[in-house]
MOPAC internal coordinates of N, CA, C and O (Angstrom, degrees):
PM7 1SCF
backbone

  N    0.0000 0     0.00 0     0.00 0    0    0    0
  C    1.4524 1     0.00 0     0.00 0    1    0    0
  C    1.5201 1   109.80 1     0.00 0    2    1    0
  O    1.2310 1   121.15 1   -29.78 1    3    2    1
  N    1.3274 1   115.40 1   150.22 1    3    2    1
  C    1.4505 1   117.75 1  -178.92 1    5    3    2
  C    1.5249 1   111.72 1  -114.76 1    6    5    3
  O    1.2310 1   119.74 1  -163.72 1    7    6    5
  N    1.3067 1   118.11 1    16.28 1    7    6    5
  C    1.4622 1   120.46 1   176.40 1    9    7    6
  C    1.5221 1   108.22 1   -77.29 1   10    9    7
  O    1.2310 1   121.19 1   -45.92 1   11   10    9
  N    1.3143 1   115.34 1   134.08 1   11   10    9
  C    1.4537 1   120.78 1  -179.98 1   13   11   10
  C    1.5155 1   108.88 1  -127.59 1   14   13   11
  O    1.2310 1   120.19 1   -40.04 1   15   14   13
  N    1.3362 1   117.25 1   139.96 1   15   14   13
  C    1.4508 1   120.87 1   175.85 1   17   15   14
  C    1.5191 1   108.44 1   -92.73 1   18   17   15
  O    1.2310 1   120.64 1   -56.18 1   19   18   17
  N    1.3224 1   116.38 1   123.82 1   19   18   17
  C    1.4523 1   121.71 1   179.31 1   21   19   18
  C    1.5185 1   109.57 1   -85.96 1   22   21   19
  O    1.2310 1   120.72 1   -12.50 1   23   22   21
  N    1.3317 1   116.23 1   167.50 1   23   22   21
  C    1.4562 1   120.68 1  -176.45 1   25   23   22
  C    1.5273 1   112.69 1   -66.27 1   26   25   23
  O    1.2310 1   119.49 1   154.98 1   27   26   25
  N    1.3193 1   118.59 1   -25.02 1   27   26   25
  C    1.4685 1   120.97 1  -179.54 1   29   27   26
  C    1.5248 1   112.19 1   -81.91 1   30   29   27
  O    1.2310 1   119.88 1  -173.44 1   31   30   29
  N    1.3065 1   117.83 1     6.56 1   31   30   29
  C    1.4569 1   120.48 1  -179.81 1   33   31   30
  C    1.5095 1   112.76 1    84.97 1   34   33   31
  O    1.2310 1   120.22 1  -165.64 1   35   34   33
  N    1.3330 1   117.18 1    14.36 1   35   34   33
  C    1.4541 1   119.72 1   177.23 1   37   35   34
  C    1.5286 1   109.47 1  -103.15 1   38   37   35
  O    1.2310 1   120.99 1   -15.97 1   39   38   37
  N    1.3200 1   115.72 1   164.03 1   39   38   37
  C    1.4571 1   122.00 1  -178.35 1   41   39   38
  C    1.5225 1   108.30 1  -119.35 1   42   41   39
  O    1.2310 1   120.63 1   -48.13 1   43   42   41
  N    1.3265 1   116.41 1   131.87 1   43   42   41
  C    1.4624 1   121.70 1   176.38 1   45   43   42
  C    1.5222 1   108.52 1  -109.73 1   46   45   43
  O    1.2310 1   121.02 1   -54.59 1   47   46   45
  N    1.3419 1   115.65 1   125.41 1   47   46   45
  C    1.4570 1   121.45 1  -179.83 1   49   47   46
  C    1.5199 1   108.50 1  -129.19 1   50   49   47
  O    1.2310 1   120.55 1   -42.36 1   51   50   49
  N    1.3248 1   116.55 1   137.64 1   51   50   49
  C    1.4593 1   121.63 1   178.11 1   53   51   50
  C    1.5264 1   108.14 1  -109.86 1   54   53   51
  O    1.2310 1   121.17 1   -53.49 1   55   54   53
  N    1.3391 1   115.37 1   126.51 1   55   54   53
  C    1.4588 1   122.30 1   179.47 1   57   55   54
  C    1.5220 1   109.41 1  -112.78 1   58   57   55
  O    1.2310 1   120.83 1   -27.57 1   59   58   57
  N    1.3304 1   116.02 1   152.43 1   59   58   57
  C    1.4621 1   121.82 1   172.73 1   61   59   58
  C    1.5193 1   107.89 1  -102.31 1   62   61   59
  O    1.2310 1   120.98 1   -50.31 1   63   62   61
  N    1.3351 1   115.73 1   129.69 1   63   62   61
  C    1.4571 1   122.27 1  -179.59 1   65   63   62
  C    1.5200 1   108.24 1  -126.65 1   66   65   63
  O    1.2310 1   120.29 1   -49.22 1   67   66   65
  N    1.3252 1   117.04 1   130.78 1   67   66   65
  C    1.4619 1   119.64 1   179.08 1   69   67   66
  C    1.5206 1   110.40 1   -98.50 1   70   69   67
  O    1.2310 1   121.39 1   -32.08 1   71   70   69
  N    1.3344 1   114.94 1   147.92 1   71   70   69
  C    1.4544 1   121.15 1   175.25 1   73   71   70
  C    1.5130 1   115.68 1   103.89 1   74   73   71
  O    1.2310 1   119.63 1   167.18 1   75   74   73
  N    1.3297 1   118.30 1   -12.82 1   75   74   73
  C    1.4655 1   119.22 1   179.36 1   77   75   74
  C    1.5312 1   109.10 1   -74.53 1   78   77   75
  O    1.2310 1   120.58 1   -46.06 1   79   78   77
  N    1.3432 1   116.50 1   133.94 1   79   78   77
  C    1.4593 1   118.89 1  -178.77 1   81   79   78
  C    1.5271 1   113.76 1  -135.30 1   82   81   79
  O    1.2310 1   119.93 1   175.88 1   83   82   81
  N    1.3490 1   117.73 1    -4.12 1   83   82   81
  C    1.4629 1   118.70 1  -175.87 1   85   83   82
  C    1.5325 1   110.86 1  -157.26 1   86   85   83
  O    1.2310 1   121.28 1    -2.01 1   87   86   85
  N    1.3099 1   115.16 1   177.99 1   87   86   85
  C    1.4557 1   120.44 1   179.30 1   89   87   86
  C    1.5125 1   113.22 1   -62.74 1   90   89   87
  O    1.2310 1   120.25 1   146.34 1   91   90   89
  N    1.3216 1   117.13 1   -33.66 1   91   90   89
  C    1.4664 1   120.18 1   177.49 1   93   91   90
  C    1.5275 1   110.14 1   -63.80 1   94   93   91
  O    1.2310 1   120.80 1   139.03 1   95   94   93
  N    1.3225 1   116.08 1   -40.97 1   95   94   93
  C    1.4684 1   121.16 1   177.61 1   97   95   94
  C    1.5260 1   110.13 1   -61.08 1   98   97   95
  O    1.2310 1   121.05 1   133.91 1   99   98   97
  N    1.3312 1   115.60 1   -46.09 1   99   98   97
  C    1.4669 1   120.63 1   179.12 1  101   99   98
  C    1.5275 1   110.47 1   -57.75 1  102  101   99
  O    1.2310 1   120.76 1   136.17 1  103  102  101
  N    1.3268 1   116.15 1   -43.83 1  103  102  101
  C    1.4584 1   120.75 1  -179.26 1  105  103  102
  C    1.5185 1   112.73 1   -65.59 1  106  105  103
  O    1.2310 1   120.69 1   140.95 1  107  106  105
  N    1.3349 1   116.29 1   -39.05 1  107  106  105
  C    1.4675 1   120.23 1  -179.92 1  109  107  106
  C    1.5286 1   110.58 1   -64.68 1  110  109  107
  O    1.2310 1   120.65 1   134.06 1  111  110  109
  N    1.3308 1   116.35 1   -45.94 1  111  110  109
  C    1.4641 1   120.70 1  -179.93 1  113  111  110
  C    1.5360 1   110.17 1   -65.89 1  114  113  111
  O    1.2310 1   120.82 1   133.16 1  115  114  113
  N    1.3227 1   116.04 1   -46.84 1  115  114  113
  C    1.4723 1   120.26 1  -179.96 1  117  115  114
  C    1.5198 1   111.34 1   -59.73 1  118  117  115
  O    1.2310 1   120.52 1   137.63 1  119  118  117
  N    1.3141 1   116.60 1   -42.37 1  119  118  117
  C    1.4600 1   121.00 1  -178.70 1  121  119  118
  C    1.5203 1   112.78 1   -62.56 1  122  121  119
  O    1.2310 1   120.63 1   136.36 1  123  122  121
  N    1.3223 1   116.39 1   -43.64 1  123  122  121
  C    1.4731 1   120.13 1  -179.75 1  125  123  122
  C    1.5260 1   111.26 1   -68.39 1  126  125  123
  O    1.2310 1   119.93 1   135.26 1  127  126  125
  N    1.3214 1   117.73 1   -44.74 1  127  126  125
  C    1.4636 1   120.23 1  -179.05 1  129  127  126
  C    1.5274 1   110.51 1   -66.90 1  130  129  127
  O    1.2310 1   120.14 1   146.17 1  131  130  129
  N    1.3254 1   117.33 1   -33.83 1  131  130  129
  C    1.4694 1   121.38 1   179.55 1  133  131  130
  C    1.5222 1   112.80 1   -60.59 1  134  133  131
  O    1.2310 1   120.42 1   156.81 1  135  134  133
  N    1.3248 1   116.80 1   -23.19 1  135  134  133
  C    1.4651 1   121.00 1  -178.81 1  137  135  134
  C    1.5217 1   113.11 1   -80.23 1  138  137  135
  O    1.2310 1   119.72 1   170.48 1  139  138  137
  N    1.3249 1   118.14 1    -9.52 1  139  138  137
  C    1.4683 1   120.82 1   177.77 1  141  139  138
  C    1.5276 1   107.78 1   -71.05 1  142  141  139
  O    1.2310 1   119.84 1   -50.54 1  143  142  141
  N    1.3369 1   117.92 1   129.46 1  143  142  141
  C    1.4767 1   120.06 1   179.87 1  145  143  142
  C    1.5244 1   111.84 1   -56.00 1  146  145  143
  O    1.2310 1   120.95 1   -45.45 1  147  146  145
  N    1.3281 1   115.78 1   134.55 1  147  146  145
  C    1.4560 1   121.61 1   177.37 1  149  147  146
  C    1.5179 1   114.60 1    95.51 1  150  149  147
  O    1.2310 1   120.16 1   170.25 1  151  150  149
  N    1.3433 1   117.29 1    -9.75 1  151  150  149
  C    1.4643 1   120.26 1  -179.60 1  153  151  150
  C    1.5172 1   109.50 1   -77.83 1  154  153  151
  O    1.2310 1   120.84 1   -52.21 1  155  154  153
  N    1.3345 1   115.99 1   127.79 1  155  154  153
  C    1.4578 1   120.93 1   179.63 1  157  155  154
  C    1.5105 1   112.54 1   -95.85 1  158  157  155
  O    1.2310 1   120.27 1   139.20 1  159  158  157
  N    1.3403 1   117.10 1   -40.80 1  159  158  157
  C    1.4600 1   120.19 1   178.79 1  161  159  158
  C    1.5168 1   110.23 1  -154.44 1  162  161  159
  O    1.2310 1   121.79 1   -25.32 1  163  162  161
  N    1.3420 1   114.18 1   154.68 1  163  162  161
  C    1.4608 1   121.41 1   179.42 1  165  163  162
  C    1.5210 1   107.98 1  -138.01 1  166  165  163
  O    1.2310 1   120.45 1   -46.43 1  167  166  165
  N    1.3207 1   116.74 1   133.57 1  167  166  165
  C    1.4552 1   120.80 1   174.28 1  169  167  166
  C    1.5192 1   108.11 1  -129.95 1  170  169  167
  O    1.2310 1   120.88 1   -66.55 1  171  170  169
  N    1.3298 1   115.92 1   113.45 1  171  170  169
  C    1.4592 1   121.59 1   178.63 1  173  171  170
  C    1.5228 1   109.08 1  -103.47 1  174  173  171
  O    1.2310 1   120.19 1   -42.27 1  175  174  173
  N    1.3254 1   117.24 1   137.73 1  175  174  173
  C    1.4631 1   122.68 1   179.21 1  177  175  174
  C    1.5274 1   107.62 1  -125.95 1  178  177  175
  O    1.2310 1   120.80 1   -71.52 1  179  178  177
  N    1.3294 1   116.08 1   108.48 1  179  178  177
  C    1.4608 1   120.69 1  -176.90 1  181  179  178
  C    1.5231 1   111.85 1   -62.87 1  182  181  179
  O    1.2310 1   120.14 1   142.59 1  183  182  181
  N    1.3180 1   117.33 1   -37.41 1  183  182  181
  C    1.4668 1   121.07 1  -176.19 1  185  183  182
  C    1.5263 1   112.75 1   -60.52 1  186  185  183
  O    1.2310 1   120.47 1   145.80 1  187  186  185
  N    1.3311 1   116.70 1   -34.20 1  187  186  185
  C    1.4627 1   120.49 1  -178.95 1  189  187  186
  C    1.5246 1   112.86 1  -103.85 1  190  189  187
  O    1.2310 1   120.57 1   164.37 1  191  190  189
  N    1.3278 1   116.52 1   -15.63 1  191  190  189
  C    1.4583 1   120.36 1  -176.10 1  193  191  190
  C    1.5161 1   112.57 1    75.06 1  194  193  191
  O    1.2310 1   120.36 1  -165.02 1  195  194  193
  N    1.3404 1   116.93 1    14.98 1  195  194  193
  C    1.4640 1   120.57 1  -177.76 1  197  195  194
  C    1.5205 1   111.48 1  -101.74 1  198  197  195
  O    1.2310 1   121.52 1   -39.33 1  199  198  197
  N    1.3117 1   114.69 1   140.67 1  199  198  197
  C    1.4546 1   122.36 1   176.71 1  201  199  198
  C    1.5276 1   107.19 1  -124.74 1  202  201  199
  O    1.2310 1   120.65 1   -62.55 1  203  202  201
  N    1.3328 1   116.36 1   117.45 1  203  202  201
  C    1.4553 1   121.95 1  -179.70 1  205  203  202
  C    1.5197 1   108.14 1   -99.28 1  206  205  203
  O    1.2310 1   120.81 1   -56.31 1  207  206  205
  N    1.3285 1   116.05 1   123.69 1  207  206  205
  C    1.4604 1   121.91 1  -176.85 1  209  207  206
  C    1.5285 1   109.11 1  -119.71 1  210  209  207
  O    1.2310 1   120.68 1   -51.69 1  211  210  209
  N    1.3309 1   116.30 1   128.31 1  211  210  209
  C    1.4569 1   122.01 1   173.71 1  213  211  210
  C    1.5240 1   106.43 1  -108.04 1  214  213  211
  O    1.2310 1   120.97 1   -55.13 1  215  214  213
  N    1.3323 1   115.74 1   124.87 1  215  214  213
  C    1.4641 1   120.99 1  -176.51 1  217  215  214
  C    1.5283 1   110.19 1  -137.09 1  218  217  215
  O    1.2310 1   121.61 1   -14.13 1  219  218  217
  N    1.3333 1   114.52 1   165.87 1  219  218  217
  C    1.4657 1   120.52 1  -179.68 1  221  219  218
  C    1.5188 1   112.33 1   -68.51 1  222  221  219
  O    1.2310 1   120.80 1   149.58 1  223  222  221
  N    1.3348 1   116.07 1   -30.42 1  223  222  221
  C    1.4632 1   122.87 1  -178.09 1  225  223  222
  C    1.5271 1   107.32 1  -149.78 1  226  225  223
  O    1.2310 1   119.76 1   -15.43 1  227  226  225
  N    1.3222 1   118.06 1   164.57 1  227  226  225
  C    1.4718 1   119.15 1   177.20 1  229  227  226
  C    1.5276 1   111.06 1   -55.40 1  230  229  227
  O    1.2310 1   120.97 1   -42.35 1  231  230  229
  N    1.3196 1   115.75 1   137.65 1  231  230  229
  C    1.4592 1   120.96 1  -178.92 1  233  231  230
  C    1.5206 1   111.06 1   -89.15 1  234  233  231
  O    1.2310 1   121.07 1   -27.09 1  235  234  233
  N    1.3185 1   115.55 1   152.91 1  235  234  233
  C    1.4530 1   122.06 1   173.36 1  237  235  234
  C    1.5324 1   107.53 1   -72.58 1  238  237  235
  O    1.2310 1   120.32 1   -58.21 1  239  238  237
  N    1.3294 1   116.99 1   121.79 1  239  238  237
  C    1.4626 1   120.27 1  -177.95 1  241  239  238
  C    1.5248 1   112.12 1   -57.45 1  242  241  239
  O    1.2310 1   120.12 1   147.05 1  243  242  241
  N    1.3274 1   117.38 1   -32.95 1  243  242  241
  C    1.4665 1   120.02 1   179.81 1  245  243  242
  C    1.5270 1   111.62 1   -68.70 1  246  245  243
  O    1.2310 1   120.06 1   146.75 1  247  246  245
  N    1.3303 1   117.49 1   -33.25 1  247  246  245
  C    1.4692 1   120.82 1   176.23 1  249  247  246
  C    1.5255 1   109.95 1   -66.84 1  250  249  247
  O    1.2310 1   120.69 1   139.76 1  251  250  249
  N    1.3292 1   116.30 1   -40.24 1  251  250  249
  C    1.4641 1   120.67 1   177.65 1  253  251  250
  C    1.5286 1   109.45 1   -66.76 1  254  253  251
  O    1.2310 1   120.26 1   136.50 1  255  254  253
  N    1.3264 1   117.11 1   -43.50 1  255  254  253
  C    1.4684 1   121.52 1   178.66 1  257  255  254
  C    1.5301 1   110.59 1   -59.09 1  258  257  255
  O    1.2310 1   120.07 1   136.36 1  259  258  257
  N    1.3368 1   117.47 1   -43.64 1  259  258  257
  C    1.4598 1   121.42 1  -179.80 1  261  259  258
  C    1.5332 1   110.74 1   -64.33 1  262  261  259
  O    1.2310 1   120.21 1   140.26 1  263  262  261
  N    1.3334 1   117.21 1   -39.74 1  263  262  261
  C    1.4603 1   120.81 1   179.15 1  265  263  262
  C    1.5295 1   111.16 1   -65.52 1  266  265  263
  O    1.2310 1   120.70 1   136.84 1  267  266  265
  N    1.3265 1   116.27 1   -43.16 1  267  266  265
  C    1.4725 1   120.85 1   179.13 1  269  267  266
  C    1.5286 1   109.71 1   -65.64 1  270  269  267
  O    1.2310 1   120.27 1   138.68 1  271  270  269
  N    1.3323 1   117.10 1   -41.32 1  271  270  269
  C    1.4706 1   121.09 1   176.97 1  273  271  270
  C    1.5266 1   110.30 1   -60.77 1  274  273  271
  O    1.2310 1   120.30 1   137.70 1  275  274  273
  N    1.3196 1   117.04 1   -42.30 1  275  274  273
  C    1.4680 1   121.87 1  -179.77 1  277  275  274
  C    1.5250 1   110.67 1   -61.02 1  278  277  275
  O    1.2310 1   120.52 1   146.65 1  279  278  277
  N    1.3287 1   116.62 1   -33.35 1  279  278  277
  C    1.4633 1   121.32 1   178.55 1  281  279  278
  C    1.5329 1   111.53 1   -77.63 1  282  281  279
  O    1.2310 1   120.50 1   168.89 1  283  282  281
  N    1.3331 1   116.64 1   -11.11 1  283  282  281
  C    1.4590 1   120.17 1   177.52 1  285  283  282
  C    1.5170 1   114.54 1    96.47 1  286  285  283
  O    1.2310 1   120.51 1  -159.42 1  287  286  285
  N    1.3297 1   116.63 1    20.58 1  287  286  285
  C    1.4585 1   120.99 1  -178.29 1  289  287  286
  C    1.5248 1   109.96 1  -128.17 1  290  289  287
  O    1.2310 1   120.68 1    -2.08 1  291  290  289
  N    1.3401 1   116.30 1   177.92 1  291  290  289
  C    1.4570 1   120.21 1  -176.84 1  293  291  290
  C    1.5245 1   110.79 1  -119.66 1  294  293  291
  O    1.2310 1   121.28 1   -52.67 1  295  294  293
  N    1.3370 1   115.16 1   127.33 1  295  294  293
  C    1.4587 1   120.39 1   174.04 1  297  295  294
  C    1.5185 1   108.02 1   -78.41 1  298  297  295
  O    1.2310 1   120.73 1   -60.45 1  299  298  297
  N    1.3393 1   116.20 1   119.55 1  299  298  297
  C    1.4574 1   121.50 1  -179.92 1  301  299  298
  C    1.5213 1   109.51 1   -83.43 1  302  301  299
  O    1.2310 1   120.53 1   141.29 1  303  302  301
  N    1.3234 1   116.60 1   -38.71 1  303  302  301
  C    1.4620 1   121.86 1  -179.08 1  305  303  302
  C    1.5159 1   109.82 1   153.75 1  306  305  303
  O    1.2310 1   121.37 1    17.04 1  307  306  305
  N    1.3104 1   114.99 1  -162.96 1  307  306  305
  C    1.4707 1   119.41 1   176.87 1  309  307  306
  C    1.5187 1   108.30 1   -86.82 1  310  309  307
  O    1.2310 1   121.46 1   -34.24 1  311  310  309
  N    1.3223 1   114.82 1   145.76 1  311  310  309
  C    1.4729 1   120.13 1  -179.05 1  313  311  310
  C    1.5160 1   110.91 1   -79.03 1  314  313  311
  O    1.2310 1   120.10 1   180.00 1  315  314  313

């Protein structure tokens, strides 16, 4: 697993998402994941297919999968 607990009590998790190819894609994925309760920040990078999420507690992978699906992309798993 790649979830890490930071000193401020937040959790950073990196996910792999397939299909992102541009800044618009990054924004769509980031926007959907940002709506999950407890998410503090999201950084999507189309070039690597990685999405870094900082949250108050570990997120439910199915909630992340649903958000990525809603944006029109596929969650591959954790990086």
